[in-house]
C-alpha atoms as one frame of an Amber mdcrd trajectory, in Angstrom:
protein
 -34.183   5.255 -47.340 -32.878   3.484 -44.062 -35.597   1.179 -43.968 -34.190
  -1.361 -41.596 -32.854   0.905 -39.106 -35.943   3.082 -38.814 -38.350   0.207
 -39.022 -36.403  -1.603 -36.214 -36.978   1.408 -33.777 -40.617   1.427 -35.075
 -41.014  -2.430 -34.414 -39.695  -2.356 -30.761 -42.288   0.666 -29.944 -45.151
  -1.182 -31.598 -44.341  -4.246 -29.735 -43.974  -2.471 -26.376 -47.377  -0.473
 -26.894 -49.340  -3.300 -28.427 -48.325  -5.794 -25.570 -49.854  -3.409 -22.928
 -52.848  -2.436 -25.074 -53.772  -5.864 -26.517 -52.758  -8.348 -24.304 -49.739
  -9.376 -26.482 -48.495 -12.866 -25.546 -44.815 -12.515 -24.621 -42.791 -15.581
 -24.142 -39.213 -16.126 -23.438 -37.676 -17.282 -26.458 -36.432 -20.663 -24.996
 -40.226 -21.540 -24.435 -40.597 -21.280 -28.366 -39.891 -24.420 -30.365 -36.296
 -24.638 -31.569 -35.430 -21.168 -30.204 -33.414 -19.371 -27.739 -32.609 -15.783
 -27.322 -31.618 -14.687 -30.841 -31.293 -18.409 -31.801 -31.894 -19.854 -35.268
 -35.207 -20.599 -36.844 -34.915 -23.569 -39.334 -36.922 -23.221 -42.429 -38.092
 -25.403 -45.209 -38.791 -23.707 -48.609 -41.599 -24.741 -50.674 -41.066 -23.324
 -54.254 -37.461 -22.966 -55.329 -37.910 -21.178 -58.637 -36.912 -17.693 -59.186
 -38.514 -16.008 -56.302 -37.862 -19.062 -54.022 -34.119 -19.006 -54.585 -33.917
 -15.168 -54.177 -35.921 -15.060 -50.955 -33.365 -17.471 -49.445 -30.468 -15.110
 -49.761 -32.460 -12.540 -47.623 -33.600 -15.301 -44.941 -29.824 -16.165 -44.618
 -28.571 -12.444 -44.526 -31.025 -12.140 -41.719 -28.563 -14.295 -39.682 -31.518
 -16.004 -37.615 -32.414 -18.425 -40.178 -30.986 -21.937 -41.077 -32.338 -23.495
 -44.236 -32.766 -27.405 -43.750 -34.982 -28.622 -46.629 -36.687 -27.716 -49.929
 -39.399 -29.087 -52.185 -40.434 -28.403 -55.739 -41.952 -29.928 -58.489 -38.857
 -29.771 -60.793 -35.962 -31.685 -59.551 -33.479 -29.040 -61.298 -35.106 -26.333
 -59.184 -35.019 -28.363 -55.884 -31.432 -29.324 -56.811 -30.240 -25.951 -57.592
 -31.434 -24.456 -54.253 -30.166 -27.724 -52.445 -26.840 -27.457 -53.726 -26.429
 -23.933 -52.547 -27.330 -24.072 -49.299 -25.969 -27.747 -48.736 -29.313 -29.515
 -47.990 -28.746 -33.316 -47.884 -30.443 -35.131 -50.920 -32.922 -36.993 -48.715
 -34.309 -33.409 -47.654 -35.039 -32.405 -51.199 -38.456 -33.572 -52.635 -40.219
 -33.294 -55.977 -43.362 -33.820 -57.825 -46.861 -32.227 -56.847 -46.883 -34.170
 -53.582 -43.414 -33.271 -52.579 -44.725 -30.776 -50.047 -46.146 -33.502 -47.756
 -42.758 -35.149 -47.830 -41.290 -31.885 -46.664 -43.950 -31.122 -43.860 -42.821
 -34.440 -42.307 -39.436 -33.224 -41.695 -38.456 -31.753 -38.648 -37.858 -27.916
 -38.822 -39.450 -24.764 -37.393 -41.193 -22.806 -40.306 -42.150 -23.259 -43.924
 -41.529 -20.569 -46.762 -44.233 -20.992 -49.246 -43.368 -19.675 -52.710 -45.335
 -21.968 -55.177 -47.949 -20.795 -57.750 -50.916 -19.278 -55.832 -53.448 -21.967
 -56.756 -51.360 -24.459 -54.299 -51.047 -21.931 -51.432 -54.528 -23.003 -49.441
 -53.763 -26.569 -49.485 -50.096 -25.973 -48.819 -50.700 -23.486 -45.835 -53.437
 -25.396 -44.034 -51.127 -28.667 -44.212 -48.310 -26.809 -42.967 -50.450 -25.261
 -39.910 -51.795 -28.821 -39.327 -48.034 -29.986 -39.431 -47.198 -27.234 -36.821
 -44.991 -25.283 -38.762 -44.831 -21.746 -38.875 -46.018 -20.139 -42.178 -44.359
 -17.377 -44.371 -46.266 -17.039 -47.733 -45.976 -15.087 -50.871 -49.044 -13.041
 -52.036 -51.603 -13.488 -53.455 -52.959 -16.355 -51.169 -55.233 -17.841 -53.431
 -57.038 -17.777 -56.830 -60.836 -18.250 -55.783 -63.030 -17.543 -52.846 -62.747
 -21.191 -51.392 -58.988 -20.716 -51.298 -59.374 -17.288 -49.411 -61.533 -18.951
 -46.897 -59.300 -21.653 -46.404 -56.128 -19.279 -45.619 -58.422 -17.184 -43.435
 -59.049 -20.488 -41.161 -55.490 -21.670 -41.308 -54.735 -18.106 -39.938 -56.896
 -18.288 -37.295 -55.810 -21.976 -36.337 -52.365 -21.212 -36.373 -53.264 -18.594
 -33.726 -54.721 -21.154 -31.681 -51.740 -23.464 -32.176 -49.574 -20.553 -31.151
 -47.851 -20.539 -34.749 -46.668 -17.522 -36.837 -48.478 -16.813 -40.378 -47.282
 -14.161 -42.212 -48.246 -12.821 -45.467 -45.323 -11.139 -47.706 -46.786  -7.875
 -48.750 -43.835  -5.148 -48.886 -45.987  -2.005 -48.998 -47.579  -3.231 -45.663
 -44.291  -3.469 -44.234 -42.714  -0.268 -45.346 -42.773   2.494 -42.467 -44.137
   5.344 -44.825 -47.020   3.489 -45.881 -47.740   2.350 -42.459 -47.713   6.126
 -41.199 -49.532   7.350 -44.095 -52.348   4.853 -43.753 -52.523   5.129 -40.219
 -53.322   9.192 -40.425 -55.455   8.493 -43.137 -57.535   6.347 -40.716 -57.265
   8.831 -37.823 -59.156  11.218 -40.251 -55.938  13.181 -41.756 -57.740  13.599
 -45.105 -61.260  13.968 -44.050 -64.091  12.352 -45.435 -63.116   9.937 -48.384
 -64.310  11.026 -51.722 -63.091   9.018 -54.350 -59.888   7.436 -55.854 -58.031
   5.094 -58.090 -55.678   2.342 -58.335 -53.476   1.490 -61.451 -50.846  -0.976
 -62.511 -49.659  -0.674 -66.266 -46.926  -3.146 -67.397 -45.191  -3.627 -70.509
 -45.286  -7.588 -70.436 -43.224  -9.567 -72.564 -44.799 -12.184 -75.092 -43.890
 -15.729 -74.502 -43.712 -18.594 -77.068 -45.721 -21.546 -77.311 -46.644 -24.426
 -77.504 -46.576 -25.617 -73.817 -46.353 -29.132 -72.590 -48.032 -29.811 -69.333
 -44.643 -29.293 -67.602 -44.004 -26.189 -69.442 -47.466 -24.874 -68.455 -46.658
 -25.229 -64.826 -43.491 -23.526 -65.376 -45.387 -20.802 -66.905 -48.074 -20.861
 -64.391 -48.678 -17.129 -64.308 -50.046 -17.228 -67.898 -52.886 -19.654 -66.619
 -55.905 -18.215 -64.787 -56.490 -21.286 -62.727 -52.969 -21.307 -61.600 -52.249
 -17.560 -60.875 -55.606 -16.126 -60.445 -55.072 -14.077 -63.811 -52.683 -10.965
 -63.351 -55.321  -9.082 -61.655 -55.160 -11.314 -58.677 -51.425 -12.512 -58.817
 -49.851  -9.224 -59.654 -52.315  -6.144 -59.323 -53.196  -7.050 -56.080 -50.281
  -4.927 -54.809 -52.253  -1.541 -55.791 -55.582  -2.698 -54.828 -54.319  -4.236
 -51.596 -53.160  -0.669 -50.779 -56.506   0.680 -51.835 -58.223  -1.935 -49.426
 -55.732  -1.010 -46.577 -56.517   2.466 -46.933 -60.364   2.409 -47.437 -60.579
  -0.307 -44.975 -63.834  -1.912 -45.766 -65.240  -4.703 -48.114 -66.462  -3.253
 -51.509 -70.121  -3.752 -51.988 -70.129  -4.441 -55.522 -68.047  -4.146 -58.870
 -68.609  -3.393 -62.661 -66.230  -3.817 -65.166 -64.780  -5.331 -68.412 -61.371
  -6.711 -69.570 -60.107  -9.003 -72.340 -57.037 -10.267 -74.404 -55.696  -8.766
 -77.714 -54.130 -11.995 -78.414 -50.522 -10.952 -77.560 -49.639 -14.250 -75.657
 -49.130 -17.228 -77.530 -50.496 -19.485 -75.028 -52.391 -19.035 -71.776 -55.804
 -17.821 -71.045 -55.531 -14.769 -69.027 -56.378 -11.072 -69.885 -54.100  -8.554
 -71.239 -56.454  -5.714 -69.620 -59.174  -4.802 -66.910 -61.078  -1.874 -66.159
 -63.159  -1.987 -63.043 -65.173   0.283 -61.001 -65.528  -1.023 -57.359 -68.342
   0.712 -55.071 -67.699   0.909 -51.144 -69.730   2.090 -48.377 -70.696   5.775
 -48.171 -70.877   6.101 -52.001 -67.113   5.933 -52.541 -66.019   4.441 -55.713
 -62.602   3.215 -56.728 -61.524   3.092 -60.370 -59.127   0.198 -60.987 -57.108
   0.003 -64.155 -54.680  -2.767 -65.145 -52.816  -3.301 -68.498 -50.239  -5.642
 -69.851 -50.599  -5.250 -73.657 -48.592  -1.994 -74.161 -44.947  -2.199 -74.529
 -43.238   0.960 -73.025 -46.108   1.683 -70.603 -45.039   3.795 -67.503 -43.595
   1.683 -64.785 -45.703   2.365 -61.826 -48.225   0.621 -58.978 -50.165   3.570
 -57.985 -53.116   4.583 -55.608 -54.467   7.702 -54.982 -57.345   8.410 -52.557
 -59.093  11.858 -52.615 -60.570  13.108 -49.175 -62.380  16.410 -48.241 -58.932
  17.644 -46.589 -56.234  16.102 -48.591 -54.936  13.316 -50.867 -52.992  10.145
 -50.352 -50.666   9.475 -53.194 -48.734   6.013 -53.134 -46.520   4.278 -55.639
 -44.734   1.081 -54.729 -41.807   2.127 -56.906 -41.355   5.698 -55.829 -43.162
   7.592 -53.115 -45.777   7.919 -50.405 -47.050  11.170 -49.091 -50.142  12.995
 -48.096 -51.011  16.669 -49.288 -53.783  19.071 -48.505 -54.798  21.239 -45.879
 -51.854  21.932 -43.331 -53.168  19.391 -40.809 -53.404  16.794 -43.510 -49.515
  17.063 -44.686 -47.458  14.321 -44.498 -44.058  14.433 -46.282 -43.557  10.547
 -46.225 -40.752   9.244 -48.039 -39.280   8.157 -51.170 -37.021   5.484 -52.254
 -34.832   4.373 -55.540 -36.748   2.505 -58.270 -38.037  -1.109 -57.385 -35.898
  -0.813 -53.982 -39.226  -1.740 -51.861 -39.364  -5.180 -53.532 -36.303  -6.138
 -51.410 -36.714  -3.454 -48.302 -40.285  -4.705 -47.795 -39.394  -8.351 -47.894
 -36.492  -8.070 -45.512 -38.687  -6.156 -42.911 -41.160  -9.203 -43.281 -38.563
 -11.646 -42.857 -37.320  -9.736 -39.684 -40.772  -9.317 -38.407 -41.591 -13.286
 -39.031 -38.505 -13.879 -36.690 -39.414 -11.497 -34.183 -43.107 -12.758 -34.099
 -41.729 -16.427 -33.732 -39.155 -15.897 -30.810 -41.332 -13.290 -29.282 -44.516
 -15.346 -29.140 -46.553 -13.198 -31.045 -49.301 -15.229 -32.637 -52.029 -12.591
 -33.406 -51.146 -13.324 -37.181 -52.446  -9.558 -37.999 -51.385  -9.956 -41.838
 -54.175 -12.515 -42.568 -57.245 -11.003 -42.609 -56.360  -7.938 -44.441 -54.673
 -10.313 -47.044 -58.032 -12.433 -47.333 -60.015  -9.070 -47.770 -57.707  -7.469
 -50.604 -57.527 -11.011 -52.035 -61.260 -11.415 -52.352 -61.253  -7.742 -53.606
 -59.506  -8.645 -56.686 -61.562 -11.881 -57.245 -64.749  -9.492 -57.086 -63.194
  -7.137 -59.626 -62.084 -10.163 -61.702 -65.557 -11.780 -61.666 -67.204  -8.325
 -62.924 -64.921  -7.912 -65.518 -65.014 -11.768 -66.700 -68.889 -11.621 -66.656
 -69.174  -7.901 -67.964 -71.951  -7.270 -65.310 -72.476  -5.793 -61.866 -71.400
  -8.470 -59.254 -71.936  -7.909 -55.595 -69.776  -8.952 -52.793 -72.816 -10.733
 -51.141 -73.396 -12.810 -54.416 -69.804 -13.764 -54.663 -69.129 -14.971 -51.131
 -72.276 -17.090 -51.488 -71.631 -18.598 -54.680 -68.047 -19.550 -53.587 -66.962
 -20.329 -57.142 -64.219 -22.872 -56.647 -61.438 -23.007 -59.708 -59.683 -26.320
 -60.402 -56.711 -26.530 -62.260 -55.442 -28.769 -65.038 -52.732 -30.825 -63.553
 -52.666 -33.872 -66.052 -49.639 -34.834 -67.218 -47.814 -34.130 -64.142 -46.038
 -36.264 -61.557 -48.128 -36.816 -58.464
């Protein structure tokens, strides 16, 4: 799949059309902080673990960025990144509050790759510090965190800053075209659908010290949001994108089969979500079956056709002749990288072209809240409405005792 080439063409066409139709602010690149035409955007990395180190390679390959500072709780993580990218020792920061010192440094944009629990506070602080923000999904673990991100995105727009949430599917040209066609009525009236994410997870050893707990944050619901939020948001975000609406209510179940030696996240979820016009989405997530098929799939049925998507393999629409879209396919796992490459490119484009609409924020808040609604219904094993969830605004507090402040 020649994603980069095709997306580059689509991007130029999109910007030209959007500027005329939506009043896009185009400024001379030389007027943007720290930039000239095709100039370097300086970045600081917050979160130097596995994905943080990995994504820096992609920022570097883009050619329009320079890595100048980093922060991580763990000195070994910060030093590994710092040594590789020749970051001076006095621009490497550690402990829980290291991000504050990072944001005091002089650079253009921060790349946030920390556990989701920390995203709202860190992203809001970055906007306050005048930094552009590139943040991994999910944006938060609870409702207040989602609302904080939503407000930070609006504030970024007011301050003429870029705020981008890194969903790879939303950066893919075939997903974009297929969902646009659905929104334009290609598959007719939406009837029903499902979203599915099985994964054969490994079983981790225990016990865990406070610092081990942070290293293995994924297994702790307060830090990760549970796997329905941290990981399965990929498929529920696609469903949310296609349906383009808040769910009204959810009912479901879930639990743990005791396969993890530590942590408190579930092993499985099964939830039905009700949307306007009597549309019901059936979601399942499973992390307790080694050998489960590898898929991150979403399928929505309409009166004229069906949209079928899988993060790992394909996007297409089939049905009546006017509904058919052949879409595209790609090698297994390729979207994880290619989607990130597109987002990194568009982040740079938005900074240098003065596009501060920050269109990824509101959809990311919606899909994150959708995951939280489904999680709440499963945890409480009862119907939970969107209205109830939003009114309650339940806040989660992680146990950070024993960690260096």
